[in-house]
Structure formats: structure tokens, C-alpha cells
C-alpha positions in Angstrom: -0.2 -0.2 0.0 1.3 3.3 -0.4 1.2 6.4 1.9 -1.8 8.3 1.6 -2.1 10.6 4.4 1.5 12.1 5.8 1.5 14.3 9.1 4.8 15.4 10.0 5.5 17.3 13.7 2.1 18.6 13.0 0.7 21.4 15.7 -2.4 23.0 16.2 -2.0 25.9 18.6 -5.3 28.1 20.1 -3.9 31.7 21.4 -0.2 31.1 20.5 2.0 32.8 23.0 -0.6 33.7 25.5 -1.1 32.2 28.7 -4.4 30.7 27.7 -2.8 29.2 24.5 -4.3 25.9 23.6 -2.5 22.8 21.5 -4.8 20.9 20.4 -2.4 18.8 18.4 0.9 18.9 19.7 3.6 17.4 17.4 1.5 14.9 15.9 3.4 12.3 12.9 1.3 10.0 11.6 1.2 8.1 8.2 -1.8 6.6 6.9 -1.8 4.2 3.8 -4.3 4.0 1.0 -6.7 1.2 1.7 -6.4 1.6 5.6 -9.2 1.8 8.3 -8.0 3.3 11.0 -9.9 4.4 14.4 -8.9 7.8 16.2 -9.6 7.6 19.8 -9.6 9.5 22.3 -11.4 11.5 25.4 -12.7 15.0 25.0 -10.3 17.2 25.0 -7.7 14.8 23.5 -7.3 16.6 20.3 -9.2 13.9 17.7 -11.9 16.7 16.6 -8.8 18.9 15.6 -7.1 15.8 14.1 -10.2 15.2 12.1 -10.4 18.7 11.1 -7.0 19.1 9.9 -6.8 15.7 8.0 -9.9 16.5 6.1 -8.8 19.6 4.8 -11.0 21.5 7.2 -8.4 23.5 9.3 -4.6 24.5 8.8 -1.8 23.3 11.2 0.1 26.0 12.8 3.1 24.6 12.1 4.4 21.2 10.8 3.6 19.2 7.1 0.9 17.5 5.9 0.7 16.0 2.9 -2.4 14.3 1.2 -1.3 12.0 -1.8 1.7 13.7 -2.5 0.3 17.2 -2.0 1.4 19.5 0.7 -1.7 20.7 1.9 -0.5 24.1 3.5 0.5 25.3 -0.1 -3.1 25.3 -1.2 -6.0 27.8 -1.6 -9.1 28.2 -0.2 -10.8 27.5 -3.3 -8.0 23.9 -4.1 -8.9 22.6 -0.4 -12.5 23.2 -1.1 -12.0 20.8 -3.8 -10.5 18.5 -2.1 -13.0 18.1 0.0 -15.9 17.7 -2.6 -13.9 15.4 -4.3 -11.7 13.3 -2.5 -13.5 12.6 1.0 -16.7 12.0 2.1 -17.8 13.3 5.5 -20.1 11.6 8.0 -21.3 13.2 11.1 -23.0 12.3 14.0 -25.5 14.9 13.5 -26.0 13.7 10.0 -25.9 17.3 8.9 -29.0 16.9 6.7 -30.3 20.3 5.4 -34.1 19.7 6.4 -35.5 21.7 4.0 -34.2 19.0 1.4 -35.7 15.8 0.5 -33.4 12.7 0.8 -32.5 13.0 -3.0 -31.7 16.2 -3.1 -29.4 16.0 0.1 -27.4 13.6 -1.8 -26.9 15.1 -4.7 -25.7 18.4 -3.1 -22.3 17.4 -3.3 -22.7 16.4 -7.1 -24.1 19.9 -7.4 -20.8 21.6 -6.4 -19.1 19.4 -8.7 -20.9 20.6 -11.6 -22.1 17.4 -12.5 -25.4 17.5 -15.0 -28.6 16.4 -13.9 -29.0 13.2 -15.3 -25.6 11.6 -14.0 -26.2 13.4 -10.9 -29.3 11.9 -10.6 -28.0 8.5 -11.6 -25.1 8.6 -8.6 -27.3 9.6 -5.9 -30.2 7.1 -6.7 -27.2 4.6 -6.5 -25.9 5.9 -3.1 -29.1 5.5 -1.7 -29.7 1.9 -3.6 -26.7 1.2 -1.5 -28.0 2.5 1.6 -31.6 0.6 1.5 -33.5 4.4 1.0 -34.2 4.4 -2.7 -37.8 3.8 -1.8 -37.7 7.2 0.1 -36.2 9.7 -1.6 -38.8 12.2 -1.3 -38.9 12.5 2.0 -37.6 15.1 4.1 -35.0 14.1 7.0 -37.7 15.3 10.1 -40.0 12.3 8.7 -37.3 9.4 9.1 -35.8 7.3 12.2 -31.9 8.6 13.3 -30.9 5.8 11.7 -32.5 6.6 7.9 -31.0 9.6 8.6 -28.0 8.5 9.1 -28.0 6.7 5.9 -29.1 9.4 3.9 -25.6 10.9 5.4 -23.6 8.3 4.2 -25.2 8.0 0.7 -24.1 11.7 0.2 -21.0 10.9 1.4 -20.1 7.5 -1.2 -22.2 9.6 -3.9 -19.3 10.9 -5.4 -16.9 8.0 -4.5 -14.2 9.6 -2.7 -11.3 7.5 -2.2 -11.5 8.2 1.7 -14.5 8.4 4.3 -14.2 10.2 7.2 -16.7 9.2 9.9 -16.8 11.6 13.0 -18.6 9.7 15.8 -20.9 8.4 13.0 -22.7 5.9 15.9 -23.2 8.7 18.7 -26.8 9.5 17.8 -28.1 6.0 17.5 -29.2 2.8 19.2 -26.8 0.4 19.5 -28.3 -2.3 16.6 -27.9 0.9 14.2 -25.1 1.9 15.0 -23.3 -1.5 14.2 -25.2 -1.3 11.1 -23.1 1.9 9.8 -20.2 0.5 11.1 -20.6 -3.0 8.9 -21.0 -0.5 6.3 -17.8 1.8 7.0 -16.2 -2.0 6.8 -18.0 -2.8 3.6 -16.2 0.5 2.1 -12.9 -0.2 3.3 -12.6 -4.0 1.7 -14.2 -2.2 -1.4 -11.0 -0.3 -1.2 -11.7 3.0 0.5 -9.5 4.2 3.0 -11.8 4.7 6.3 -10.6 7.2 9.1 -13.2 6.9 12.3 -13.0 9.6 15.0 -14.6 7.9 18.2 -13.9 8.2 21.7 -15.5 4.5 22.4 -13.0 1.9 22.9 -15.5 -0.5 21.5 -15.9 1.4 18.4 -12.3 1.5 17.9 -12.0 -2.0 17.9 -13.9 -2.5 14.8 -11.0 -0.7 13.1 -7.9 -2.3 11.7 -5.5 0.1 13.7 -6.2 2.2 16.2 -4.3 5.7 16.8 -5.0 6.9 20.3 -4.7 10.7 21.3 -4.4 12.2 24.8 -3.2 16.3 25.8 -2.9 16.4 21.5 0.0 14.1 21.2 -0.2 10.1 20.0 -0.1 8.1 22.9 -0.7 4.5 21.1 -0.5 3.2 17.6 -1.4 -0.2 16.9 -2.8 -2.9 14.2 -4.9 -5.3 15.5 -6.4 -8.7 13.9 -10.4 -7.4 14.0 -13.4 -9.9 13.4 -15.4 -7.5 11.7 -19.2 -7.4 11.8 
């Protein structure tokens, strides 16, 4: 496998130089290879959300280097960063981040609109993604008309509609019951089997155990990084 993500001595500092300075990331170095399934785990305040924001090109490190598929992220413009987020990374969030005024189909089509994909292809791609998550029959519903598990499946469909090489899931089971959460984790494992690089952000050791590699953060530092054998769901 080839390196997809490289962090070298990365810091993310808020209020640098002030007495109240916070080092959310404190000298982090990390390689993630193409096709890995990595869980980044830590308690509140450990730096895992900041790690996700940096890896997902939602934020830029204060210091250090971040190379994504060989590209120096710090050298990119806001427009170029936006293009990477839209084409290379599929985001899945705990609270789904669906637009309540749009239908299921319209929510899934949204990133395709940003990519400039024409209406016919956009519809086909969105429907294919919804078919994968078992919601092809609910395309005209609004998010408020669906259960939490169904809304998370819509969010997954939106994330995979563009077939991005990286899936980044931030506490994707946090708002779900245990059975539905297991279904979401099983789907992430399936995406990884099909070649997607999956990065799972969680505070839960049990959820982290579903990944093939666990990176543990504490006080902005990596304190554990190991691969593991996993009995997949």
C-alpha cells in the first residue's frame, strides 16, 4: 500500500503565545496508507476533533507538514482545499448535517451539484448511493420524516455518492441505538473492503475496536498506534 496521508510534527495551537495557549495537536506525526481502516480514539479534549479537521482539510496546522496523496496541503488556496473536500473526502458526522428543507434525494445530490455534474448523471449517482444504503424508496421524504438511523444512512449516501477515496466518519454512531450503530459500522467496513480508506473518529474503545488500526490521542499527542486483528461485523 502507498502512503495517502502524511503528518510530520504537526501542531494546532489556539492563542499561541498567550497564557491561555491551547495545543490541540502537539507535535503529531502519522502516516496512513491507502486502503487502511484507522480509528482515531480519545476522550473529550484529547485533540481527536482537531485531528479530523486537519486531516479533512477543514483546518490548517499552525506548524508542521501535511501531505495528502503527495500534495502539500499548506500550499493550497481555499478554493483548492474546497475541491479536495468535495472530491476526495466523504464526511459522515454524528448529527448527520442534513438540510431539513431538502428531500433525501436533494441532500444526496448536493455535493454533486458543487462538482458541476449535470442533472441526469447527478440523479443516477445519487440514486445509486441511496440504493446501496437501502433508501431508494424514500427519496421524496424530508429528514424530519425519518428515524435517526435512516438519516445517518442518507448522510452515508451523500458521502459516498461521489465515490471519494477517503471516508471520514466523526462519531457516526453517537446519536444511534446500538443495533443501528452496528449497521453503520458494518457498512464502513464494507466500504473499506471495497478499497476506501476509512478514518473513524470516536471516544468509544469498543467502536475503535472495529478498525484494523487504532491511533490513541491524549492531550494532543499520539500515545498509542497499533494494528490489530478484527472479527469484522
